[in-house]
PDB file of N, CA, C, O and CB in Angstrom:
ATOM      1  N   MET A   1     -20.445 -21.064  -3.279  1.00  0.00           N
ATOM      2  CA  MET A   1     -19.409 -20.093  -3.503  1.00  0.00           C
ATOM      3  C   MET A   1     -18.130 -19.061  -3.124  1.00  0.00           C
ATOM      4  O   MET A   1     -17.451 -19.989  -2.686  1.00  0.00           O
ATOM      5  CB  MET A   1     -19.862 -19.704  -3.735  1.00  0.00           C
ATOM      6  N   TYR A   2     -17.592 -18.344  -3.010  1.00  0.00           N
ATOM      7  CA  TYR A   2     -16.638 -18.244  -2.637  1.00  0.00           C
ATOM      8  C   TYR A   2     -16.882 -17.439  -1.255  1.00  0.00           C
ATOM      9  O   TYR A   2     -17.928 -16.843  -0.998  1.00  0.00           O
ATOM     10  CB  TYR A   2     -15.870 -17.802  -3.634  1.00  0.00           C
ATOM     11  N   ASN A   3     -15.424 -17.536  -0.158  1.00  0.00           N
ATOM     12  CA  ASN A   3     -16.220 -16.813   1.104  1.00  0.00           C
ATOM     13  C   ASN A   3     -15.474 -15.425   1.345  1.00  0.00           C
ATOM     14  O   ASN A   3     -14.767 -14.811   0.546  1.00  0.00           O
ATOM     15  CB  ASN A   3     -16.158 -17.815   2.647  1.00  0.00           C
ATOM     16  N   GLU A   4     -15.759 -15.144   2.445  1.00  0.00           N
ATOM     17  CA  GLU A   4     -14.956 -13.494   2.861  1.00  0.00           C
ATOM     18  C   GLU A   4     -13.528 -13.595   2.542  1.00  0.00           C
ATOM     19  O   GLU A   4     -12.923 -12.840   1.780  1.00  0.00           O
ATOM     20  CB  GLU A   4     -14.989 -12.998   4.691  1.00  0.00           C
ATOM     21  N   GLU A   5     -12.926 -14.822   3.336  1.00  0.00           N
ATOM     22  CA  GLU A   5     -11.451 -14.794   3.377  1.00  0.00           C
ATOM     23  C   GLU A   5     -10.683 -14.798   1.872  1.00  0.00           C
ATOM     24  O   GLU A   5      -9.644 -14.205   1.580  1.00  0.00           O
ATOM     25  CB  GLU A   5     -11.003 -16.087   4.230  1.00  0.00           C
ATOM     26  N   GLU A   6     -11.388 -15.519   1.147  1.00  0.00           N
ATOM     27  CA  GLU A   6     -10.714 -15.827  -0.298  1.00  0.00           C
ATOM     28  C   GLU A   6     -10.846 -14.517  -1.480  1.00  0.00           C
ATOM     29  O   GLU A   6     -10.295 -14.206  -2.536  1.00  0.00           O
ATOM     30  CB  GLU A   6     -11.575 -17.285  -0.969  1.00  0.00           C
ATOM     31  N   ILE A   7     -12.002 -13.948  -0.532  1.00  0.00           N
ATOM     32  CA  ILE A   7     -11.927 -12.616  -1.942  1.00  0.00           C
ATOM     33  C   ILE A   7     -11.058 -11.722  -1.477  1.00  0.00           C
ATOM     34  O   ILE A   7     -10.481 -10.929  -2.222  1.00  0.00           O
ATOM     35  CB  ILE A   7     -13.451 -11.610  -2.359  1.00  0.00           C
ATOM     36  N   LEU A   8     -10.895 -11.767  -0.250  1.00  0.00           N
ATOM     37  CA  LEU A   8      -9.863 -11.031   0.440  1.00  0.00           C
ATOM     38  C   LEU A   8      -8.675 -11.058   0.135  1.00  0.00           C
ATOM     39  O   LEU A   8      -7.915 -10.089   0.107  1.00  0.00           O
ATOM     40  CB  LEU A   8      -9.799 -11.259   1.522  1.00  0.00           C
ATOM     41  N   VAL A   9      -8.420 -12.200  -0.123  1.00  0.00           N
ATOM     42  CA  VAL A   9      -7.030 -12.561  -0.189  1.00  0.00           C
ATOM     43  C   VAL A   9      -6.738 -12.612  -1.986  1.00  0.00           C
ATOM     44  O   VAL A   9      -5.791 -11.944  -2.402  1.00  0.00           O
ATOM     45  CB  VAL A   9      -6.775 -14.183   0.724  1.00  0.00           C
ATOM     46  N   VAL A  10      -7.587 -13.426  -3.002  1.00  0.00           N
ATOM     47  CA  VAL A  10      -7.422 -12.086  -4.319  1.00  0.00           C
ATOM     48  C   VAL A  10      -7.321 -10.930  -4.381  1.00  0.00           C
ATOM     49  O   VAL A  10      -6.515 -10.479  -5.194  1.00  0.00           O
ATOM     50  CB  VAL A  10      -8.222 -11.878  -5.065  1.00  0.00           C
ATOM     51  N   LEU A  11      -8.149  -9.958  -3.492  1.00  0.00           N
ATOM     52  CA  LEU A  11      -7.891  -8.640  -3.881  1.00  0.00           C
ATOM     53  C   LEU A  11      -7.032  -8.102  -3.588  1.00  0.00           C
ATOM     54  O   LEU A  11      -6.733  -7.155  -4.316  1.00  0.00           O
ATOM     55  CB  LEU A  11      -8.556  -7.944  -3.682  1.00  0.00           C
ATOM     56  N   ALA A  12      -5.987  -8.433  -2.149  1.00  0.00           N
ATOM     57  CA  ALA A  12      -4.735  -8.117  -1.552  1.00  0.00           C
ATOM     58  C   ALA A  12      -3.953  -8.573  -2.741  1.00  0.00           C
ATOM     59  O   ALA A  12      -3.169  -7.726  -3.169  1.00  0.00           O
ATOM     60  CB  ALA A  12      -4.387  -8.831  -0.094  1.00  0.00           C
ATOM     61  N   VAL A  13      -3.990  -9.827  -3.433  1.00  0.00           N
ATOM     62  CA  VAL A  13      -3.200 -10.217  -4.290  1.00  0.00           C
ATOM     63  C   VAL A  13      -2.971  -9.097  -5.721  1.00  0.00           C
ATOM     64  O   VAL A  13      -1.895  -8.740  -6.202  1.00  0.00           O
ATOM     65  CB  VAL A  13      -3.761 -11.589  -4.571  1.00  0.00           C
ATOM     66  N   VAL A  14      -4.249  -8.751  -6.130  1.00  0.00           N
ATOM     67  CA  VAL A  14      -4.444  -8.198  -7.359  1.00  0.00           C
ATOM     68  C   VAL A  14      -3.888  -6.736  -6.899  1.00  0.00           C
ATOM     69  O   VAL A  14      -3.217  -6.086  -7.701  1.00  0.00           O
ATOM     70  CB  VAL A  14      -6.051  -8.329  -7.961  1.00  0.00           C
ATOM     71  N   LEU A  15      -4.203  -6.171  -5.462  1.00  0.00           N
ATOM     72  CA  LEU A  15      -3.657  -4.592  -5.567  1.00  0.00           C
ATOM     73  C   LEU A  15      -2.394  -4.882  -5.319  1.00  0.00           C
ATOM     74  O   LEU A  15      -1.808  -3.874  -5.713  1.00  0.00           O
ATOM     75  CB  LEU A  15      -4.239  -3.381  -4.507  1.00  0.00           C
ATOM     76  N   SER A  16      -1.391  -5.812  -4.812  1.00  0.00           N
ATOM     77  CA  SER A  16      -0.040  -5.738  -4.410  1.00  0.00           C
ATOM     78  C   SER A  16       0.855  -5.808  -5.718  1.00  0.00           C
ATOM     79  O   SER A  16       2.080  -5.770  -5.837  1.00  0.00           O
ATOM     80  CB  SER A  16       0.283  -6.898  -3.380  1.00  0.00           C
ATOM     81  N   LEU A  17      -0.273  -5.934  -6.770  1.00  0.00           N
ATOM     82  CA  LEU A  17       0.823  -6.307  -8.068  1.00  0.00           C
ATOM     83  C   LEU A  17       0.768  -4.991  -8.841  1.00  0.00           C
ATOM     84  O   LEU A  17      -0.076  -4.873  -9.729  1.00  0.00           O
ATOM     85  CB  LEU A  17       0.313  -7.765  -9.217  1.00  0.00           C
ATOM     86  N   ASN A  18       1.644  -3.955  -8.551  1.00  0.00           N
ATOM     87  CA  ASN A  18       2.049  -3.002  -9.294  1.00  0.00           C
ATOM     88  C   ASN A  18       3.044  -2.961  -9.964  1.00  0.00           C
ATOM     89  O   ASN A  18       4.191  -3.010  -9.520  1.00  0.00           O
ATOM     90  CB  ASN A  18       2.096  -2.210  -8.810  1.00  0.00           C
ATOM     91  N   VAL A  19       2.664  -2.848 -11.344  1.00  0.00           N
ATOM     92  CA  VAL A  19       3.557  -2.407 -12.661  1.00  0.00           C
ATOM     93  C   VAL A  19       3.207  -1.235 -13.201  1.00  0.00           C
ATOM     94  O   VAL A  19       2.158  -0.789 -13.665  1.00  0.00           O
ATOM     95  CB  VAL A  19       3.494  -3.339 -13.816  1.00  0.00           C
ATOM     96  N   VAL A  20       4.698  -0.667 -12.994  1.00  0.00           N
ATOM     97  CA  VAL A  20       4.528   0.629 -12.908  1.00  0.00           C
ATOM     98  C   VAL A  20       5.717   1.006 -14.065  1.00  0.00           C
ATOM     99  O   VAL A  20       6.788   0.473 -13.776  1.00  0.00           O
ATOM    100  CB  VAL A  20       4.681   1.217 -11.299  1.00  0.00           C
ATOM    101  N   ASN A  21       5.751   1.714 -15.159  1.00  0.00           N
ATOM    102  CA  ASN A  21       6.455   2.050 -15.741  1.00  0.00           C
ATOM    103  C   ASN A  21       6.633   3.576 -15.913  1.00  0.00           C
ATOM    104  O   ASN A  21       6.032   4.177 -16.804  1.00  0.00           O
ATOM    105  CB  ASN A  21       6.274   1.406 -16.569  1.00  0.00           C
ATOM    106  N   ALA A  22       7.720   4.383 -14.789  1.00  0.00           N
ATOM    107  CA  ALA A  22       7.450   6.167 -15.357  1.00  0.00           C
ATOM    108  C   ALA A  22       8.885   6.048 -14.465  1.00  0.00           C
ATOM    109  O   ALA A  22       9.399   5.259 -13.672  1.00  0.00           O
ATOM    110  CB  ALA A  22       5.634   7.578 -14.689  1.00  0.00           C
ATOM    111  N   GLU A  23       9.111   6.982 -14.930  1.00  0.00           N
ATOM    112  CA  GLU A  23      10.644   7.795 -14.450  1.00  0.00           C
ATOM    113  C   GLU A  23       9.959   8.816 -13.024  1.00  0.00           C
ATOM    114  O   GLU A  23       9.125   9.722 -13.012  1.00  0.00           O
ATOM    115  CB  GLU A  23      11.496   9.171 -16.185  1.00  0.00           C
ATOM    116  N   ILE A  24      10.954   8.003 -11.665  1.00  0.00           N
ATOM    117  CA  ILE A  24       9.995   9.255 -10.566  1.00  0.00           C
ATOM    118  C   ILE A  24      11.273   9.977 -10.717  1.00  0.00           C
ATOM    119  O   ILE A  24      12.368   9.464 -10.952  1.00  0.00           O
ATOM    120  CB  ILE A  24       9.331   8.843  -8.524  1.00  0.00           C
ATOM    121  N   SER A  25      10.833  12.021 -10.452  1.00  0.00           N
ATOM    122  CA  SER A  25      11.800  12.614 -10.967  1.00  0.00           C
ATOM    123  C   SER A  25      12.025  13.193  -9.716  1.00  0.00           C
ATOM    124  O   SER A  25      11.155  12.801  -8.938  1.00  0.00           O
ATOM    125  CB  SER A  25      11.621  13.411 -12.185  1.00  0.00           C
ATOM    126  N   LYS A  26      13.098  14.226  -8.999  1.00  0.00           N
ATOM    127  CA  LYS A  26      13.006  15.395  -8.547  1.00  0.00           C
ATOM    128  C   LYS A  26      11.899  16.044  -8.380  1.00  0.00           C
ATOM    129  O   LYS A  26      11.226  16.252  -9.390  1.00  0.00           O
ATOM    130  CB  LYS A  26      13.609  15.990  -9.099  1.00  0.00           C
ATOM    131  N   GLU A  27      11.363  16.590  -6.939  1.00  0.00           N
ATOM    132  CA  GLU A  27       9.575  17.324  -6.549  1.00  0.00           C
ATOM    133  C   GLU A  27       8.487  16.408  -6.815  1.00  0.00           C
ATOM    134  O   GLU A  27       7.296  16.715  -6.873  1.00  0.00           O
ATOM    135  CB  GLU A  27       9.053  18.761  -7.604  1.00  0.00           C
ATOM    136  N   ASP A  28       9.025  15.180  -6.985  1.00  0.00           N
ATOM    137  CA  ASP A  28       7.584  14.202  -7.089  1.00  0.00           C
ATOM    138  C   ASP A  28       7.389  14.186  -5.877  1.00  0.00           C
ATOM    139  O   ASP A  28       8.304  14.462  -5.102  1.00  0.00           O
ATOM    140  CB  ASP A  28       7.562  12.625  -7.707  1.00  0.00           C
ATOM    141  N   TRP A  29       5.758  13.754  -5.315  1.00  0.00           N
ATOM    142  CA  TRP A  29       6.042  13.162  -4.266  1.00  0.00           C
ATOM    143  C   TRP A  29       5.036  11.639  -4.495  1.00  0.00           C
ATOM    144  O   TRP A  29       4.264  11.333  -5.404  1.00  0.00           O
ATOM    145  CB  TRP A  29       5.738  14.226  -2.947  1.00  0.00           C
ATOM    146  N   LEU A  30       5.495  10.824  -3.109  1.00  0.00           N
ATOM    147  CA  LEU A  30       5.141   9.504  -3.256  1.00  0.00           C
ATOM    148  C   LEU A  30       4.261   9.248  -2.016  1.00  0.00           C
ATOM    149  O   LEU A  30       4.700   9.476  -0.889  1.00  0.00           O
ATOM    150  CB  LEU A  30       6.393   8.563  -3.386  1.00  0.00           C
ATOM    151  N   VAL A  31       2.660   8.636  -2.286  1.00  0.00           N
ATOM    152  CA  VAL A  31       1.629   8.530  -1.276  1.00  0.00           C
ATOM    153  C   VAL A  31       1.314   7.181  -1.107  1.00  0.00           C
ATOM    154  O   VAL A  31       0.782   6.593  -2.049  1.00  0.00           O
ATOM    155  CB  VAL A  31       0.429   9.284  -1.585  1.00  0.00           C
ATOM    156  N   GLY A  32       1.554   6.583  -0.055  1.00  0.00           N
ATOM    157  CA  GLY A  32       0.758   5.307  -0.069  1.00  0.00           C
ATOM    158  C   GLY A  32       0.452   4.710   1.425  1.00  0.00           C
ATOM    159  O   GLY A  32      -0.186   5.334   2.273  1.00  0.00           O
ATOM    160  N   GLY A  33       1.106   3.169   1.648  1.00  0.00           N
ATOM    161  CA  GLY A  33       0.462   2.510   3.006  1.00  0.00           C
ATOM    162  C   GLY A  33      -0.340   1.356   2.757  1.00  0.00           C
ATOM    163  O   GLY A  33      -0.741   0.984   1.654  1.00  0.00           O
ATOM    164  N   SER A  34      -0.582   0.723   4.058  1.00  0.00           N
ATOM    165  CA  SER A  34      -0.842  -0.653   3.709  1.00  0.00           C
ATOM    166  C   SER A  34      -2.136  -0.922   4.733  1.00  0.00           C
ATOM    167  O   SER A  34      -1.827  -0.568   5.870  1.00  0.00           O
ATOM    168  CB  SER A  34       0.586  -1.706   3.954  1.00  0.00           C
ATOM    169  N   PHE A  35      -3.451  -1.430   4.659  1.00  0.00           N
ATOM    170  CA  PHE A  35      -4.616  -1.946   5.073  1.00  0.00           C
ATOM    171  C   PHE A  35      -4.563  -3.626   5.891  1.00  0.00           C
ATOM    172  O   PHE A  35      -4.315  -4.616   5.203  1.00  0.00           O
ATOM    173  CB  PHE A  35      -5.465  -1.899   3.711  1.00  0.00           C
ATOM    174  N   SER A  36      -4.735  -3.702   6.870  1.00  0.00           N
ATOM    175  CA  SER A  36      -5.309  -4.821   7.245  1.00  0.00           C
ATOM    176  C   SER A  36      -6.686  -5.158   7.705  1.00  0.00           C
ATOM    177  O   SER A  36      -7.377  -4.140   7.737  1.00  0.00           O
ATOM    178  CB  SER A  36      -4.664  -5.126   7.994  1.00  0.00           C
ATOM    179  N   LEU A  37      -7.271  -6.139   8.040  1.00  0.00           N
ATOM    180  CA  LEU A  37      -8.245  -6.702   8.658  1.00  0.00           C
ATOM    181  C   LEU A  37      -7.963  -8.321   9.288  1.00  0.00           C
ATOM    182  O   LEU A  37      -7.510  -9.252   8.623  1.00  0.00           O
ATOM    183  CB  LEU A  37      -9.327  -6.605   7.657  1.00  0.00           C
ATOM    184  N   ASN A  38      -8.214  -8.356  10.212  1.00  0.00           N
ATOM    185  CA  ASN A  38      -7.990  -9.573  11.095  1.00  0.00           C
ATOM    186  C   ASN A  38      -9.695  -9.574  11.847  1.00  0.00           C
ATOM    187  O   ASN A  38     -10.187  -8.787  12.657  1.00  0.00           O
ATOM    188  CB  ASN A  38      -6.408  -9.289  12.400  1.00  0.00           C
ATOM    189  N   SER A  39     -10.289 -10.818  11.168  1.00  0.00           N
ATOM    190  CA  SER A  39     -11.530 -10.639  11.495  1.00  0.00           C
ATOM    191  C   SER A  39     -11.891 -12.420  12.761  1.00  0.00           C
ATOM    192  O   SER A  39     -12.828 -13.209  12.637  1.00  0.00           O
ATOM    193  CB  SER A  39     -12.512 -10.421   9.669  1.00  0.00           C
ATOM    194  N   THR A  40     -10.795 -12.465  13.768  1.00  0.00           N
ATOM    195  CA  THR A  40     -11.573 -13.666  14.176  1.00  0.00           C
ATOM    196  C   THR A  40     -12.407 -13.844  15.508  1.00  0.00           C
ATOM    197  O   THR A  40     -13.495 -14.383  15.306  1.00  0.00           O
ATOM    198  CB  THR A  40     -10.673 -14.657  14.190  1.00  0.00           C
ATOM    199  N   SER A  41     -12.121 -13.484  16.941  1.00  0.00           N
ATOM    200  CA  SER A  41     -12.521 -13.203  18.276  1.00  0.00           C
ATOM    201  C   SER A  41     -13.332 -11.768  17.827  1.00  0.00           C
ATOM    202  O   SER A  41     -14.505 -11.475  17.594  1.00  0.00           O
ATOM    203  CB  SER A  41     -11.119 -13.084  19.480  1.00  0.00           C
ATOM    204  N   ASP A  42     -12.539 -11.328  17.835  1.00  0.00           N
ATOM    205  CA  ASP A  42     -12.108  -9.723  17.826  1.00  0.00           C
ATOM    206  C   ASP A  42     -11.888  -9.315  16.743  1.00  0.00           C
ATOM    207  O   ASP A  42     -10.863  -9.636  16.142  1.00  0.00           O
ATOM    208  CB  ASP A  42     -10.972  -9.304  18.509  1.00  0.00           C
ATOM    209  N   THR A  43     -13.232  -8.126  15.997  1.00  0.00           N
ATOM    210  CA  THR A  43     -12.656  -8.035  14.381  1.00  0.00           C
ATOM    211  C   THR A  43     -11.553  -6.572  14.837  1.00  0.00           C
ATOM    212  O   THR A  43     -11.732  -5.754  15.739  1.00  0.00           O
ATOM    213  CB  THR A  43     -14.328  -7.582  12.784  1.00  0.00           C
ATOM    214  N   THR A  44     -10.376  -6.662  13.797  1.00  0.00           N
ATOM    215  CA  THR A  44      -9.337  -5.963  14.340  1.00  0.00           C
ATOM    216  C   THR A  44      -8.626  -5.288  12.618  1.00  0.00           C
ATOM    217  O   THR A  44      -7.960  -5.993  11.860  1.00  0.00           O
ATOM    218  CB  THR A  44      -8.216  -7.199  15.459  1.00  0.00           C
ATOM    219  N   VAL A  45      -9.094  -3.414  12.271  1.00  0.00           N
ATOM    220  CA  VAL A  45      -8.672  -3.017  11.124  1.00  0.00           C
ATOM    221  C   VAL A  45      -7.476  -2.038  11.332  1.00  0.00           C
ATOM    222  O   VAL A  45      -7.519  -1.253  12.279  1.00  0.00           O
ATOM    223  CB  VAL A  45      -9.781  -2.470  10.395  1.00  0.00           C
ATOM    224  N   SER A  46      -6.101  -2.063  10.234  1.00  0.00           N
ATOM    225  CA  SER A  46      -5.442  -1.658  10.844  1.00  0.00           C
ATOM    226  C   SER A  46      -4.967  -0.463   9.195  1.00  0.00           C
ATOM    227  O   SER A  46      -4.624  -0.873   8.086  1.00  0.00           O
ATOM    228  CB  SER A  46      -4.512  -2.876  11.734  1.00  0.00           C
ATOM    229  N   LEU A  47      -5.093   0.661   9.543  1.00  0.00           N
ATOM    230  CA  LEU A  47      -4.812   1.093   8.260  1.00  0.00           C
ATOM    231  C   LEU A  47      -3.854   2.451   8.353  1.00  0.00           C
ATOM    232  O   LEU A  47      -4.327   3.577   8.510  1.00  0.00           O
ATOM    233  CB  LEU A  47      -6.208   1.335   7.498  1.00  0.00           C
ATOM    234  N   ASN A  48      -2.080   2.097   8.203  1.00  0.00           N
ATOM    235  CA  ASN A  48      -1.158   2.448   7.924  1.00  0.00           C
ATOM    236  C   ASN A  48      -0.868   3.683   6.344  1.00  0.00           C
ATOM    237  O   ASN A  48      -0.819   3.413   5.144  1.00  0.00           O
ATOM    238  CB  ASN A  48      -0.668   1.177   8.014  1.00  0.00           C
ATOM    239  N   PRO A  49      -0.766   4.695   6.898  1.00  0.00           N
ATOM    240  CA  PRO A  49      -0.375   5.930   5.511  1.00  0.00           C
ATOM    241  C   PRO A  49       1.299   5.859   5.595  1.00  0.00           C
ATOM    242  O   PRO A  49       2.166   5.542   6.410  1.00  0.00           O
ATOM    243  CB  PRO A  49      -1.060   8.042   5.899  1.00  0.00           C
ATOM    244  N   ALA A  50       1.206   6.281   4.441  1.00  0.00           N
ATOM    245  CA  ALA A  50       3.064   6.447   4.054  1.00  0.00           C
ATOM    246  C   ALA A  50       2.927   7.488   3.433  1.00  0.00           C
ATOM    247  O   ALA A  50       1.851   7.871   2.973  1.00  0.00           O
ATOM    248  CB  ALA A  50       4.020   5.275   3.028  1.00  0.00           C
ATOM    249  N   ALA A  51       4.316   8.258   3.313  1.00  0.00           N
ATOM    250  CA  ALA A  51       4.062   9.537   1.621  1.00  0.00           C
ATOM    251  C   ALA A  51       5.860   9.573   2.373  1.00  0.00           C
ATOM    252  O   ALA A  51       6.459   9.238   3.395  1.00  0.00           O
ATOM    253  CB  ALA A  51       2.350  11.906   1.599  1.00  0.00           C
ATOM    254  N   GLY A  52       6.182  10.451   0.568  1.00  0.00           N
ATOM    255  CA  GLY A  52       7.920   9.984   1.089  1.00  0.00           C
ATOM    256  C   GLY A  52       7.881  11.640  -0.221  1.00  0.00           C
ATOM    257  O   GLY A  52       6.844  11.871  -0.842  1.00  0.00           O
ATOM    258  N   TYR A  53       8.929  12.395  -0.367  1.00  0.00           N
ATOM    259  CA  TYR A  53       9.456  12.894  -1.101  1.00  0.00           C
ATOM    260  C   TYR A  53      10.870  12.756  -1.770  1.00  0.00           C
ATOM    261  O   TYR A  53      11.959  12.435  -1.292  1.00  0.00           O
ATOM    262  CB  TYR A  53       9.244  13.652  -0.704  1.00  0.00           C
ATOM    263  N   PHE A  54      10.455  13.131  -3.124  1.00  0.00           N
ATOM    264  CA  PHE A  54      12.108  13.042  -3.690  1.00  0.00           C
ATOM    265  C   PHE A  54      13.037  14.182  -4.526  1.00  0.00           C
ATOM    266  O   PHE A  54      13.152  14.782  -5.595  1.00  0.00           O
ATOM    267  CB  PHE A  54      12.124  11.877  -4.705  1.00  0.00           C
ATOM    268  N   LYS A  55      13.586  14.001  -3.225  1.00  0.00           N
ATOM    269  CA  LYS A  55      15.100  15.377  -2.748  1.00  0.00           C
ATOM    270  C   LYS A  55      15.702  15.098  -4.539  1.00  0.00           C
ATOM    271  O   LYS A  55      15.652  16.090  -5.266  1.00  0.00           O
ATOM    272  CB  LYS A  55      16.993  14.562  -0.780  1.00  0.00           C
ATOM    273  N   VAL A  56      16.040  14.258  -4.926  1.00  0.00           N
ATOM    274  CA  VAL A  56      16.599  14.090  -6.123  1.00  0.00           C
ATOM    275  C   VAL A  56      16.127  12.699  -7.197  1.00  0.00           C
ATOM    276  O   VAL A  56      15.532  11.733  -6.720  1.00  0.00           O
ATOM    277  CB  VAL A  56      18.038  14.067  -5.723  1.00  0.00           C
ATOM    278  N   ASN A  57      16.471  12.776  -8.596  1.00  0.00           N
ATOM    279  CA  ASN A  57      15.336  11.845  -8.922  1.00  0.00           C
ATOM    280  C   ASN A  57      15.878  10.164  -8.509  1.00  0.00           C
ATOM    281  O   ASN A  57      16.982   9.634  -8.384  1.00  0.00           O
ATOM    282  CB  ASN A  57      14.942  12.056 -10.735  1.00  0.00           C
ATOM    283  N   ASN A  58      14.868   9.834  -8.423  1.00  0.00           N
ATOM    284  CA  ASN A  58      14.955   7.966  -8.267  1.00  0.00           C
ATOM    285  C   ASN A  58      15.366   7.706  -6.302  1.00  0.00           C
ATOM    286  O   ASN A  58      15.937   6.745  -5.786  1.00  0.00           O
ATOM    287  CB  ASN A  58      16.897   7.107  -9.675  1.00  0.00           C
ATOM    288  N   LEU A  59      14.784   9.017  -5.604  1.00  0.00           N
ATOM    289  CA  LEU A  59      16.043   8.978  -4.313  1.00  0.00           C
ATOM    290  C   LEU A  59      14.387   9.750  -3.033  1.00  0.00           C
ATOM    291  O   LEU A  59      14.087  10.940  -2.947  1.00  0.00           O
ATOM    292  CB  LEU A  59      18.263  10.722  -4.801  1.00  0.00           C
ATOM    293  N   ALA A  60      13.919   8.964  -2.531  1.00  0.00           N
ATOM    294  CA  ALA A  60      12.976   9.315  -1.762  1.00  0.00           C
ATOM    295  C   ALA A  60      12.659   9.666  -0.283  1.00  0.00           C
ATOM    296  O   ALA A  60      12.851   8.700   0.456  1.00  0.00           O
ATOM    297  CB  ALA A  60      12.467   8.653  -1.997  1.00  0.00           C
ATOM    298  N   LEU A  61      12.395  10.346   0.101  1.00  0.00           N
ATOM    299  CA  LEU A  61      13.002  10.485   1.770  1.00  0.00           C
ATOM    300  C   LEU A  61      11.094  10.342   2.453  1.00  0.00           C
ATOM    301  O   LEU A  61      10.122  10.859   1.901  1.00  0.00           O
ATOM    302  CB  LEU A  61      14.184  12.740   2.244  1.00  0.00           C
ATOM    303  N   GLY A  62      11.074   9.783   3.312  1.00  0.00           N
ATOM    304  CA  GLY A  62       9.399  10.109   3.544  1.00  0.00           C
ATOM    305  C   GLY A  62       9.816   9.491   4.783  1.00  0.00           C
ATOM    306  O   GLY A  62      10.881   9.673   5.373  1.00  0.00           O
ATOM    307  N   GLY A  63       8.100   8.153   5.361  1.00  0.00           N
ATOM    308  CA  GLY A  63       7.876   7.654   6.347  1.00  0.00           C
ATOM    309  C   GLY A  63       6.569   7.215   6.313  1.00  0.00           C
ATOM    310  O   GLY A  63       5.717   7.688   5.560  1.00  0.00           O
ATOM    311  N   ASP A  64       6.344   6.120   7.287  1.00  0.00           N
ATOM    312  CA  ASP A  64       4.945   6.264   7.954  1.00  0.00           C
ATOM    313  C   ASP A  64       4.189   6.023   8.885  1.00  0.00           C
ATOM    314  O   ASP A  64       4.698   6.176   9.995  1.00  0.00           O
ATOM    315  CB  ASP A  64       4.389   6.011   7.571  1.00  0.00           C
ATOM    316  N   VAL A  65       3.204   5.716   8.859  1.00  0.00           N
ATOM    317  CA  VAL A  65       2.442   6.474  10.835  1.00  0.00           C
ATOM    318  C   VAL A  65       2.520   4.688  11.134  1.00  0.00           C
ATOM    319  O   VAL A  65       2.188   4.230  12.228  1.00  0.00           O
ATOM    320  CB  VAL A  65      -0.222   7.647  11.038  1.00  0.00           C
TER     321      VAL A  65
END
């Protein structure tokens, strides 16, 4: 059967394939981030949120933590 690491790699690849066909317009919000899991001798979980605001069409201003 599949081990945990293989399942996580496949899940990460599927989630990273963002195919979006939309026009991003002024006053829209962008919300996203990243997640990582390291399970060696000590388990480490990291979550980094990010956000942005479109001041003009196709140009976002924002940041992440």
